[in-house]
N, C-alpha and C positions, 0 to 999 in steps of 0.2 A: 504493500500500500504506500503510495507516494504522499508527499506533503500536501498536494492539492486535494487528494481524497480525504486526508485527515481534516483539512479545513472545512470540507463540505459536511463531514460527519459531526463536527464540533457542536453546531447548534442542536442537532438531534440528541446528542449525548446530554447537553445541558437541559433540554426539555425533559428527557427521561428522569434525570436527577430531581428536577422540580416536581414532576408528577409523582414520583415515588415518595418524596417528602410530604406532598399534599395528601397522598393516600394514607400515609401513616397518621397524619394529624386528623384526618376525617375519621379514621378507624377509632382513634382515641375519643373523639367527640361523640361517636355513635355508641360507645361502650355503655351498656346498661347493666350487664351482669358479667363479672369476671371471676373465674375459678382458678386461674394459674397465671404466672408470668410467662414470658416467651422462652425462657430457658437458654438465653445466649451465654450465660455464665453460671458457675456453680453457686447459686444463691437460692436460699429457701426462706420462706416466711412462716414462722410459728405464730398461730393466732389463738387467743383465749376468749371464750364466750361466757356470758351469763353473769359476770361479776359487776361490781366488785363484791367480794365475799370473804370477809375476815374469818379465820386467820389465814386462809389459803392464798388469797391474792398477794399479801405481803411476803409469804413464804416463797411463792413462785418468783416474785420480783427479786428476792434475795438470790435465788438460784440463777436467774438470768444475769444479775450483776456479777456473781461469782464466775459465770461462764463467759463473761464479756459478750453477751448475746443481746440483740434487740428483738422485740416482738411487737405484735399488734393486739390490743385489747378491745374487744367489742362489748361495751358496757351497756347495761340496761338503765334507763332513766330512773326507774323506781329504786333500783339497788344503789345507784349513784347518790340519790337523795339521802338514803339511809347510811351511806359510808363515803362521804365526800373526801375524807383524808386519803384513802387508797387511790382514788382517781387522781388527786393532786400528786401523789407519789409516782404513779405511772407516768405522768407528764414529766416530773422532775428527773426520773430515771431514763428519759429519752425514748420511751415507748411511743408508738403511734396509737391513737384512740379513734374508734369508730362507734357509731350508734348500733344498738341491738334492740331497738324499739323501746317503748316505755314499759310495757307490761308483759312482754313475751307471750302474747295471746296467740293461741292456735287459730283464732278466727281472722287474723290479719289478711290472709289471701282472699277471703270471702267478703271483706269489707268494701264499701263504696270508696271512691277516691277521697271523698270528703272525710269519712271516718278514719281512713288510714292516715291521711295527712294530719289529722288531729293528733293521733297517737305519735306520729313522727315529730310533730311540733312539741308535744309534751316532753319527749325524750331530749330534744334539742334544748329546750328551756332548762332542763335539769343538768345537762352536760356542759353547755357553752360557758356558763360562769366559772366552772371548775377548770375548763381547758384553756380559757382565754380566747377561744375561737369557736366558730360553728363547724362541726365536723362535716366532711364530704363523703365519708365512707359509711356504708350501712350493711350489716350482716342480717339477712332475714332469719327470724327465729325458726328453728328446725330445718333451715335451708329451704323452706317452702315459700314460693313466690307466685305472683300472677301478673298478667299484663297490666292490670290496674295498678298494682304496687309499683312495677317498674316505671310506668308512665308518671306516677305521682313522685317517685324518687327523682326522676330526671328533671321534672319541672321544679323540684325543690333544690336542685343542685347536687344530688347524691349519685353515687355509683354503688350498685349492689355487689357485694363481695361474697363469693362462695368459697369452696375448697375442693381440692382433688386428692387429698390424703386425709383419711379419717383415722384418728388415733384409737377410736373406740372407747375413750375414757368415760363416755357418757353412760356406759353400762355399769350398773351397780356392782357387778361381780368382777369388773376388770381389774387385773393385777398390774403392778408396775412393769413386770416382765412383758406382759401382753401388750400394754400401751406402747412401750419402747419398741417392741418387735413390729407392731403394726406400722409405726412411723418409718422405721429403718428399712422395712421390706418394700415400701412404696415410694421412698424418697427419690426425687429426681430434680434436675435443674429446673427452677421456676415453680416448684411446688408450693402450694399454700396448704398448711397443715392445720387441721381442726383439733383443738384441745379446749379444756374448760377450766376456769377458776371458780365458777359459781354453779348454780343449779337452775333448772327450768323455772321461769317465773320469779326469779329473785330469791329462790330458796337458799338453804344453807347446808348443802350436802357435804359429805366428807370427801375432800379431794386429796387426801394423803397419797393415794396411789399416783396421781398425776404429779404431785410435788416430788415423790421419790423417783418417778420415771424421768423427769425433766433433765437432771444432770447427766444421766446416761445417754439421753437423746442428743444433748448438746455435744458431749464428748465424742460420741460415735460419728456424728455428722461432720464435726471438725476434722476427725481423722480421715474422713472421706474427701476432704478438701472443700467442704461447703462453708460459705459465709452465711450467718444467720442475720437476716435483715427484716425491716418492717415491710408491710404491704406497699406503702408508697415507694419505698426504695426498690422493691422488687418489680413493680409494675410501671413506675413513673407517674402514677395517678396522684393528684394532690390530696393531702390529708385535710386541708382546710377549705372552707367555702371561699370562693373568689381568688384562690391561689392558682398559680400555673404549675403544672407538673413538670418533671424533668424530661418528659418525652416518653410516650407510651411504649412499654415493652410487654405486650400481652400475648397470651397463647393464641395461635391461629385457629 
C-alpha cells in the first residue's frame, strides 16, 4: 500500500474510531440492567445486600480493610435509618453504596410506576444525607425486576445492578466453606458477586458464615491475580447522580 492509498484511507479510519466511541457511549447511556463488567482485566466486584446490619456489617468492613479490598454495599433505606453509623463507615472506608429499595418488598415488580418511584424516593431520602450524594446504582430486591421498574429507574437517574456469581450465602444452612467455594468456582474477569451483610426486609440474620468466608475469598482471588474493586470501578458507571462515569466497561 502506497502513501496515496494511506491518505485516502485516513478519513475512513478516523470515522471508524469516532463511530466506535459513539457506540460505546450510546451503549452506556442505554444500560438499564447490568450483571457483569466487560472482563478486559482481572477485576471482580464483591457486593453486599440487605444491610446495614450490626454487628455483621462492621465485621465485614473490618475484613475488607484487612484484605485491602473495596466492595459495593446495596443498603436498604429502612435499615439505613435504623443504623446510620455503619452507612457512614462504609463511605469512610471507601466502599461504593447503592440503593436496595426502602422496604425490600417482594411486590416491587408488580407495583405501578408511581408506587415504585415512591419506594425508590423513600430509600433515597434515607441514604442521601448519610452518603452526601444521591446514589445512581440500584440492586432490585431478590434480583426481581420488571419493565416498569427499569423505566422508573432510568427516569430517576439509576442503573439496575444484578450479579452473575451467586455466593449462596442467603441460604440459612450455608457454611463458610460452601460460600467461598461457590464464589471461587464461578469467579471470572468482570464478575459481580452477590453476598449479604443483612437479611431480607431489614432483618437481623446471623451472617457469621459470610464474615468467616470473606477473608478466604479475598485471599484466594488475590492469589489468582484478581483486583477487588467497586461496581463503579468495574463497570465505569457513576456511583452518584449527575456524575460522569469513567467510560462504560460492560459485558456484551
